[in-house]
NUVO-836491 format. One line per field, with one value per residue (C-alpha): residue in three letters; x, y, z; residue number from 1; chain. Coordinates in steps of 0.001 Angstrom, whole numbers, plus 500000, padded with zeros to 6 digits. Example, Ala and Ser with C-alpha at 12.3 -4.5 7.8 and 13.67 -1.06 7.14 Angstrom:
! NUVO-836491
res: (Ala | Ser);
u: (512300 | 513670);
v: (495500 | 498940);
w: (507800 | 507140);
n: (1 | 2);
chain: (A | A);
END
This chain:
! NUVO-836491
res: (Unk | Unk | Unk | Unk | Unk | Unk | Unk | Unk | Unk | Unk | Unk | Unk | Unk | Unk | Unk | Unk | Unk | Unk | Unk | Unk | Unk | Unk | Unk | Unk | Unk | Unk | Unk | Unk | Unk | Unk | Unk | Unk | Unk | Unk | Unk | Unk | Unk | Unk | Unk | Unk | Unk | Unk | Unk | Unk | Unk | Unk | Unk | Unk | Unk | Unk | Unk | Unk | Unk | Unk | Unk | Unk | Unk | Unk | Unk | Unk | Unk | Unk | Unk | Unk | Unk | Unk | Unk | Unk | Unk | Unk | Unk | Unk | Unk | Unk | Unk | Unk | Unk | Unk | Unk | Unk | Unk | Unk | Unk | Unk | Unk | Unk | Unk | Unk | Unk | Unk | Unk | Unk | Unk | Unk | Unk | Unk | Unk | Unk | Unk | Unk | Unk | Unk | Unk | Unk | Unk | Unk | Unk | Unk | Unk | Unk | Unk | Unk | Unk | Unk | Unk | Unk | Unk | Unk | Unk | Unk | Unk | Unk | Unk | Unk | Unk | Unk | Unk | Unk | Unk | Unk | Unk | Unk | Unk | Unk | Unk | Unk | Unk | Unk | Unk | Unk | Unk | Unk | Unk | Unk | Unk | Unk | Unk | Unk | Unk | Unk | Unk | Unk | Unk | Unk | Unk | Unk | Unk | Unk | Unk | Unk | Unk | Unk | Unk | Unk | Unk | Unk | Unk | Unk | Unk | Unk | Unk | Unk | Unk | Unk | Unk | Unk | Unk | Unk | Unk | Unk | Unk | Unk | Unk | Unk | Unk | Unk | Unk | Unk | Unk | Unk | Unk | Unk);
u: (454892 | 452515 | 448902 | 446802 | 446706 | 444972 | 444578 | 443636 | 440938 | 439439 | 440739 | 438687 | 441281 | 441402 | 444482 | 442789 | 439732 | 440939 | 439760 | 441890 | 439871 | 437037 | 433500 | 433471 | 436609 | 435075 | 432512 | 434886 | 437121 | 440775 | 441576 | 438696 | 439925 | 440282 | 443832 | 444534 | 440913 | 440570 | 440124 | 443617 | 443381 | 442418 | 446121 | 447295 | 444435 | 445283 | 448964 | 448502 | 446039 | 448352 | 451193 | 449229 | 447733 | 444547 | 442601 | 442469 | 440632 | 439817 | 439392 | 436918 | 435805 | 433861 | 431568 | 431954 | 429035 | 431176 | 433831 | 431435 | 431330 | 435010 | 433844 | 431823 | 434397 | 437116 | 434726 | 435485 | 439019 | 438242 | 436272 | 435181 | 435337 | 433844 | 436664 | 436703 | 439237 | 440783 | 442163 | 444713 | 441825 | 439838 | 442847 | 443542 | 439768 | 439853 | 440020 | 440869 | 443816 | 447211 | 449865 | 452032 | 450226 | 450871 | 449653 | 449140 | 447796 | 445056 | 446374 | 449906 | 451308 | 454778 | 456928 | 458683 | 459113 | 455926 | 456647 | 460164 | 458769 | 456082 | 458347 | 459047 | 457632 | 459112 | 457938 | 459709 | 458964 | 459187 | 461398 | 461937 | 465524 | 465015 | 464598 | 460868 | 458409 | 456400 | 453200 | 453391 | 454865 | 454677 | 453347 | 452930 | 449366 | 450909 | 453029 | 449878 | 447947 | 450776 | 450929 | 454501 | 453493 | 450462 | 448928 | 448169 | 452047 | 454084 | 456994 | 457458 | 457723 | 461224 | 462653 | 461602 | 461303 | 464105 | 463924 | 463516 | 464552 | 462281 | 462384 | 459774 | 456085 | 453063 | 451020 | 447785 | 447493 | 447905 | 446685 | 450458 | 450633 | 447377 | 448585 | 451898 | 450084 | 447909 | 451018 | 452845 | 449982 | 449401 | 453020 | 454689 | 451939 | 449751 | 452456 | 450210);
v: (538441 | 538251 | 537872 | 537394 | 535077 | 534914 | 531335 | 531102 | 528499 | 529555 | 527164 | 524576 | 521811 | 521179 | 519127 | 516772 | 516422 | 513505 | 509871 | 508832 | 511173 | 509649 | 511124 | 512778 | 514729 | 516048 | 517649 | 518808 | 521926 | 520875 | 522429 | 520459 | 516987 | 514544 | 513822 | 511927 | 512051 | 515935 | 518495 | 519437 | 523078 | 522469 | 521438 | 524930 | 526623 | 524703 | 525402 | 529064 | 529470 | 527179 | 529627 | 532779 | 533977 | 535742 | 535860 | 533835 | 534863 | 532085 | 533573 | 531272 | 531566 | 528276 | 526519 | 528947 | 527374 | 524194 | 526188 | 528202 | 525449 | 526312 | 529730 | 527878 | 525271 | 527935 | 530398 | 533969 | 533266 | 532060 | 534240 | 533119 | 535853 | 535382 | 536073 | 536937 | 536525 | 539855 | 538352 | 541110 | 543584 | 541298 | 541029 | 544709 | 545542 | 543598 | 546672 | 544742 | 543083 | 544146 | 545728 | 542468 | 539141 | 535373 | 534184 | 530510 | 528535 | 526341 | 523283 | 523530 | 522720 | 523799 | 521666 | 524291 | 525937 | 528183 | 530196 | 531153 | 531969 | 534261 | 535823 | 538859 | 542086 | 541952 | 540232 | 536938 | 533697 | 530164 | 528204 | 524491 | 523048 | 522290 | 525923 | 525955 | 528222 | 526355 | 528246 | 530673 | 533954 | 536899 | 539658 | 543329 | 544604 | 547749 | 545854 | 544297 | 547512 | 549047 | 546070 | 545274 | 541690 | 539553 | 537051 | 534781 | 534582 | 533708 | 532318 | 535823 | 537248 | 535656 | 538405 | 541060 | 539363 | 537541 | 533687 | 531610 | 527977 | 525335 | 521581 | 520941 | 520843 | 519081 | 520159 | 518477 | 519993 | 516692 | 513118 | 512191 | 515190 | 514161 | 510696 | 511831 | 514133 | 511417 | 509214 | 511918 | 512755 | 509035 | 508187 | 511210 | 513057 | 510232 | 507451 | 504867);
w: (871934 | 868991 | 870465 | 867324 | 864442 | 861035 | 859651 | 855878 | 855341 | 852065 | 849379 | 847552 | 847896 | 844201 | 844415 | 846720 | 844400 | 842429 | 842112 | 845282 | 847501 | 849317 | 849514 | 852979 | 852088 | 848891 | 851030 | 853961 | 853715 | 853794 | 857189 | 858797 | 857398 | 860125 | 861128 | 864340 | 865313 | 865165 | 862358 | 861233 | 861927 | 865590 | 866220 | 865333 | 867184 | 870265 | 870091 | 869605 | 872406 | 874702 | 874192 | 874852 | 871509 | 872526 | 869368 | 866162 | 863108 | 860563 | 856926 | 855235 | 851615 | 850959 | 853442 | 856262 | 858149 | 858584 | 860469 | 862854 | 865401 | 866114 | 867566 | 870107 | 870908 | 871606 | 873075 | 872183 | 871186 | 867620 | 865062 | 861627 | 859009 | 855555 | 853070 | 849449 | 846546 | 847817 | 850979 | 851578 | 851835 | 854112 | 856483 | 856568 | 857268 | 860502 | 862749 | 865899 | 864240 | 865692 | 863535 | 863541 | 863601 | 862878 | 859577 | 858842 | 856002 | 857272 | 855620 | 857098 | 860542 | 861167 | 863312 | 865424 | 868733 | 868290 | 871395 | 870046 | 866630 | 868008 | 870776 | 868552 | 867547 | 864083 | 860879 | 859916 | 857762 | 858846 | 856463 | 856366 | 856235 | 852590 | 851871 | 851298 | 853275 | 855983 | 855390 | 858158 | 859013 | 861344 | 859013 | 859257 | 858508 | 857139 | 854628 | 853419 | 853219 | 851295 | 848832 | 849946 | 850828 | 850181 | 852723 | 849634 | 848830 | 851972 | 849906 | 848372 | 851833 | 852096 | 849955 | 852458 | 856025 | 857939 | 857698 | 860785 | 860178 | 861588 | 861896 | 859125 | 858687 | 857623 | 854589 | 853753 | 850217 | 848437 | 849199 | 850007 | 852428 | 854058 | 854589 | 856071 | 858450 | 859727 | 860270 | 862047 | 864403 | 865116 | 865715 | 867010 | 868824 | 870117 | 870174 | 868480);
n: (1 | 2 | 3 | 4 | 5 | 6 | 7 | 8 | 9 | 10 | 11 | 12 | 13 | 14 | 15 | 16 | 17 | 18 | 19 | 20 | 21 | 22 | 23 | 24 | 25 | 26 | 27 | 28 | 29 | 30 | 31 | 32 | 33 | 34 | 35 | 36 | 37 | 38 | 39 | 40 | 41 | 42 | 43 | 44 | 45 | 46 | 47 | 48 | 49 | 50 | 51 | 52 | 53 | 54 | 55 | 56 | 57 | 58 | 59 | 60 | 61 | 62 | 63 | 64 | 65 | 66 | 67 | 68 | 69 | 70 | 71 | 72 | 73 | 74 | 75 | 76 | 77 | 78 | 79 | 80 | 81 | 82 | 83 | 84 | 85 | 86 | 87 | 88 | 89 | 90 | 91 | 92 | 93 | 94 | 95 | 96 | 97 | 98 | 99 | 100 | 101 | 102 | 103 | 104 | 105 | 106 | 107 | 108 | 109 | 110 | 111 | 112 | 113 | 114 | 115 | 116 | 117 | 118 | 119 | 120 | 121 | 122 | 123 | 124 | 125 | 126 | 127 | 128 | 129 | 130 | 131 | 132 | 133 | 134 | 135 | 136 | 137 | 138 | 139 | 140 | 141 | 142 | 143 | 144 | 145 | 146 | 147 | 148 | 149 | 150 | 151 | 152 | 153 | 154 | 155 | 156 | 157 | 158 | 159 | 160 | 161 | 162 | 163 | 164 | 165 | 166 | 167 | 168 | 169 | 170 | 171 | 172 | 173 | 174 | 175 | 176 | 177 | 178 | 179 | 180 | 181 | 182 | 183 | 184 | 185 | 186 | 187 | 188 | 189 | 190 | 191 | 192);
chain: (A | A | A | A | A | A | A | A | A | A | A | A | A | A | A | A | A | A | A | A | A | A | A | A | A | A | A | A | A | A | A | A | A | A | A | A | A | A | A | A | A | A | A | A | A | A | A | A | A | A | A | A | A | A | A | A | A | A | A | A | A | A | A | A | A | A | A | A | A | A | A | A | A | A | A | A | A | A | A | A | A | A | A | A | A | A | A | A | A | A | A | A | A | A | A | A | A | A | A | A | A | A | A | A | A | A | A | A | A | A | A | A | A | A | A | A | A | A | A | A | A | A | A | A | A | A | A | A | A | A | A | A | A | A | A | A | A | A | A | A | A | A | A | A | A | A | A | A | A | A | A | A | A | A | A | A | A | A | A | A | A | A | A | A | A | A | A | A | A | A | A | A | A | A | A | A | A | A | A | A | A | A | A | A | A | A | A | A | A | A | A | A);
END
């Protein structure tokens, strides 16, 4: 089973920076936007820790200080790492990172059997039934180091890694996606 994860939390959320976006969201990194009463990324962190992932690295490019409370909240199991625009190099320089690890975009939440997806030692890409990647994959650190894949292009990994079809997923990259995630969490997860 995969025991480590990297969550990419570095974007500036430019697609959400429009006139429809309210002021607190302009100042809040996308993975920390409130969905169902909690920061969006904490749903993924809780799932991963709940199924046995032992260490999660959050790669943060902007406003790293706003993520650091998660290190305290989840004890030593979550570590924030300052990223750069060369994300592949940042990932491969994490000495403690296992050869194969779970990679997730911080603004995505795959709807799947997380344990089954991570119960492998081989790379794979989660794909929605509509044929689009779900923003997550089990990735080989060596493939990144050799420039075979890039953590910034999960969709391209589909040409190299086997696909794993999942139920669907949430993506808060747009205002509509953020609203769908809020409705999903309120109705499906919390039953309100």
